[in-house]
N, C-alpha and C positions, 0 to 999 in steps of 0.2 A: 779912437774907440775907448770908451770908459771901461776900465778893467773889471768893474763891478758886474758887468754883463756876464762875465764868466762865473761869478759867484751864483748869479741867478740861474745860469745853465746847470750848475752842479745841483742846485735845489730841484730844478725841473727833472733832472736825471734821477735823483733819489726818489721823488714822489711818483714818477712815471713807472719806475721799475717794479713797483708793488703789484701792478696789474697782472703781469705774466710770470712773476718770479716763482710761482709754484706750478707752472704749466708742465714742467718736465718731471715733477715728483708727485703728481696727483695720486699715483698708486700707493705711495708711502702715507699720504694723508688719509686716504680711504682705509687702508689697513689699520692704522693707529686709532682712528676715530670710529671704526666699525661701520662705515657706510660704503655704498657702491661707488664704482669709479664714475658713474654718471652723476651721482650726487656731489662727488668731489669736484667734478667739472663745473658744476653750478657756482662754485666759488669764484671762478673767472667770469662766468656769465653775469652774475649779480654785480660784480665789480664794474664791468663795462656798461651795463644798463644804468646803474646808479651814477656813474661818472657822466654819462651822456645826458641824463635827465636833471641832475642836481646842479650842474655847473651854471647854467643860465639863471636859475632861480636864486642861488646863493650869491651870484655876482650882483644881482639887484638888491637883495636883502641887506648886503654889507656895503652898499655903494657910498654911504656917508662916512665910513670909517677911514682914518688915515692909513695909507697903504702899507707902510712898514709895520705898524702895530698890528694890522689885520693879518699880515703874513706871519708874524711871530705867533699870534693866537692860533691861527689855522695850523701852523706847524706843530703846535702842542697837541691839538686835537688829533692830527695825523699820527703823532708819536703815541698817544694813548691807544689809538686803534691798533697799532702794531704791537704794543706791549700786551694788549689783550690777546692778540693772535699768538704771541709767544707762549702764553700761559693757558690758552684755551683748553678746558678739560673735555668739552663736547663739541660736536659739529655745529650745533645751533649758535653757540657763543662765537665760534670762529666765523660763522656766516655773518653775525652781527658786526664783528670786528672788520670784516671786509667792506660792509656797507659804510661804516664810519671812515675807514681809510679812503674809500672811493670818493665820498662826498667832499672830504677835505682836500684830496689831491686834485679834484677837478677845479676847485677854487684857486689852489696854489699855482697851478700851471697858468691860469689866466693872469694872476697877479704878477708872476715872473715875466710874462710877455709884455704886459702893460708897463711895468716898472722899467724894463729894459728899453722900451721905446721912448720912455719919458726922460731917461738920464743921459741919452746920447743926442748929438746934434741931428737935426732932421735928415741930413744927407746920409747918416749912418743907420737910420731907423730900420729899414728892411733887413740890413745886415745883422743888426742886433737881434731882431726877431728870429732871423735864420739861425743865429748861434744858439739862442735859447731853445729853439725847436730841435736843434741837433741833440740837445740833452734829452728831449722827449723821444725822438726817434731812436736814439741810442739806447734808452731805457727799454723801449718795446722790443728792440732787436736783441739786446744783451740780457734781458730779464730771465729768459729761459735757461741759457747756459750758466749764468751765475747761480740761479736757483738749483740747477742740477749739481753743480760743483759743491755748494755748501750742504744741500739736502742729502746727497749721497754720502758725503763724508761725515756729517754730524747729526743727521736727522732733519725732518721737514721743518722743524721750528727754527733751525739755524739761519735760514735766509731772512726771517723776520727779526732775529737778533741783529744781523748785519744791517738791515734797514734802520732799526732803532738807533744803532750807533751813528750811522750816517746822518740821521735826522737831528740828533743832538749836536753834531758838528755843524749842520746847516743852520740851526737856531743860533748857535754861537756866532757864526759868520754874519748872519743878518743883523744881529744885535750890535756888533762892533764895527761893521764896515758899510752898512747901508744907512743913508740919510733918510729923513722923513720925506715922504712923497704924498702930496695933498690929494684927496679924493677929487673926482670931477666937480667942477664949480657948480654945475647945474644938476640937481637931482631929478631924475625923470621917473615917473611911475612905471610899475611893471607893465601895465597895459600899454602905455605909450612906447615902451622899449620894444615889446614884442610886436607892436604895430609897425615897426620898421620893416618887418618881413612882408608887409603889403607893397613895399617898394620893390618893383621887379628887379632892379639892379642888385639889391641886397639878397633877395630870395634866391635868385639864380646863381649868385656867387657861392652861397652855401650849398646849393644843389650841385655845383661844380665839384666841390670837395667830396660831397657824399657819393656822387656817381663814380668819380675817379677812384676813390678808395674802395668802393664796392667792386669795381673791376679788378683792382689790384689784389684784393683779398680773395677773389674768386679763384685765382691761381696760387697766390702765396700760401694760403691756408692748406693747400694740398701739394706743396712743392716736393715733399718727400716722396709720396707715391708717384708723382709725375716723373721725377728723375729716375726713380727705380724702374718704372714701367717703360719709359722711352729710351733710357740709356743703360739699363741693367747695372746700375752702380751699387756698390756696397756701402755699409754704414760709414766707413772712413771718408769716402768721397762725399757723402751727404753732409757730414760735419764740415768738410772743407767748403762746400757750396754755401752752407748757411753762414760760415765765417766771412766769406767773400761778399755775400749779399749784405751782411750786417755792416761791413766797412763801407760799402757803396751807399747804403741807406743813410748812415750817419753823416757821410760826406755830403749827401744830397741836400740836406737842410742848409748847410753853409753855402753851397753852390747856388741854391735858389735865392738866398738872401743877397749874396753879392751881385748876382745878375739882376736882381730887382732894383738895386741901387744904381747900377750902370745903365740898364736898358729901360727901366721903368717897369712897374708891376704888370701892366697889361700885356706888353710884349713877352715878358718872361712867363706869365701864366699860359699864354697861348702856345709859346714855343715848347714849354715843358710838356704840355698835354700831347702835342703832336709827336714829339720824340718818344714819350712814354707809349703812345699807341703803336708806333712803328716797332718799338722794341718788344712789346708783349705779343704782337702779332707774329713777330719773327722768331720767338722762342721755340716753337715746335719744329721750325725748319733749320734750327741750329744744332739739334741734338745729335747729329751724325758726327760732330767734332767737339770734344770737350773744350779745347781752347776757344773756339768760336762761341760755344754756348756760354762760357764764362764772360766773354766780352759783352754779348747781348744782355746777359743777366745783370752785369754791372750797370749798364745804361738803364735798364728797367728799374733796378733797385735805387739808383741815385735819383731818377726822375719821380719815383713814387713819393719821396719825401721833399723833393725840391719845390713842389707846388705850394706847400704850406706858408713859407715866409712871404712871398710876393702876394699871395691871396689874402693873407691876414693884414698886410700893409694896405692893400687895395680896400679892404673893408674899413680899416681905421680912417683912411682918407675919405672914403665915400660916406661914412656915417660917424664923424668924430664925436658927436654928442652921445652916441651909444656904443662907443668903441669897446668898453669892457664886456658888454653883453654880446657884441658881434664876435669877439675872440672866443668867448665861451660857447656860443652857438656853433662856431666853426669847429671847435674841438669836439663838440657833440656830434656834428655831422661826420667828422672823421671816424669816431668810434662806432657810430651807427653803421657807417659804410663798411667797416671791418666786419661787424656782426652780420649784416645782410649779405655781404660777399661770401662769407663762409657758408651761409645757408644756400645761396645760389650754386656755389661750387659743389656742394653735396648733391644737389638735385641733378646737376649736369653729369656727375659721375654715375648716379643711379640710372639715368635714362640713356646715357651713351657711354662715354669714356673720359678718363682724366685728361686724355690728349686734347679734348675740346675745351677744357677750362680756359686755356690761353685765348682762344678765339672769342669766347664769350666775354672775357675780360677786356679784349681789344674793342669789341663792339660797345661796351659800356664806356670805354675811354673816349670813343668818338662821340657818344651822347654827351659826355661831360664837356667836350669841346663846344658842342652846340649850346649847352647851358651857359658857358663862359661868354660866347659871342652874344647871346641874348642879353646877358648882364651888362656887356660893354657897349651896347648900341649907343651911338652918339646922342647925347642929351645935353641941353644947354648948361645945366647945373653941374655936369660932371667935371671933376678936376682933370685937366689935360694930362698930368703926370701920374695920375693914380694907377 
């Protein structure tokens, strides 16, 4: 395994962390900038939407640029976005800074995945994608506690100072340790690239990610009220549960990539979804015992992020001529799934109870299994190992 994959993992961790890094200190942002808590929350919403929508477009617009050079340029744009955030005097300027950071980070994560897949031998490709995605999942899981730690200690701008320093280190690492990576040999128009979604195989692969992450977010977004309501746990236990979940989620990316190399992407995708569905359905029935709940939750957490590496490898093998766009679209599917799942979870709580969020999440997981099976229906041109 090429050690530079770990450098790309660090970059993906740094750029991914910005999305949720102020999630735990929105009250501090709201108070300092004189806006409501709801307006402060839009700083996360606009980031997620910009990330989801800009990634595929930017991947196409920049398709002709050499990958190392493009990564350095985009990291500088990302750096500027975070420097603006540090010195933002008003809410509107901070809002604009979040858009700039989101657009650049969406492209950077695609570049990290594609470069990692290109610098390793084919037999290690799914594993390399898994390691890079460990950085992404780790950033999403650890962004809130890191933001809380720096924000509460030094003010809400401190997390952005932290990100700025890490970005400078990332730029240095890419400059000195990464070699040039050529862009795709054939440049395909935006229309033709998005036309790949007309292929049932590709469309339903993206729907698999979207539906599964929607199901995941339906419960995960409301994990705190769920454990407090069903298990009557205090704040200390909630913190422990998030820590355990975070470790499981970060590990899941590497597990999914390794299994993808060993078993093949198709078997891994189907197996992960089945295990995920069983785990999330079982969550409400495990709350009578904290140790049992933690075991089931670890399985759920690991499987929630184990799906990404084999599925992205499956997409790269299935549509090699549009691999950059497919990775970007898949990341967009993931983020849109998180956003939609949060909305569905809120509706479930309003009309029934938080106890039912797990069941709804499980039903969505079963639907994602159906989407995966439709995508994988035997067709003559399919790669047998995909």
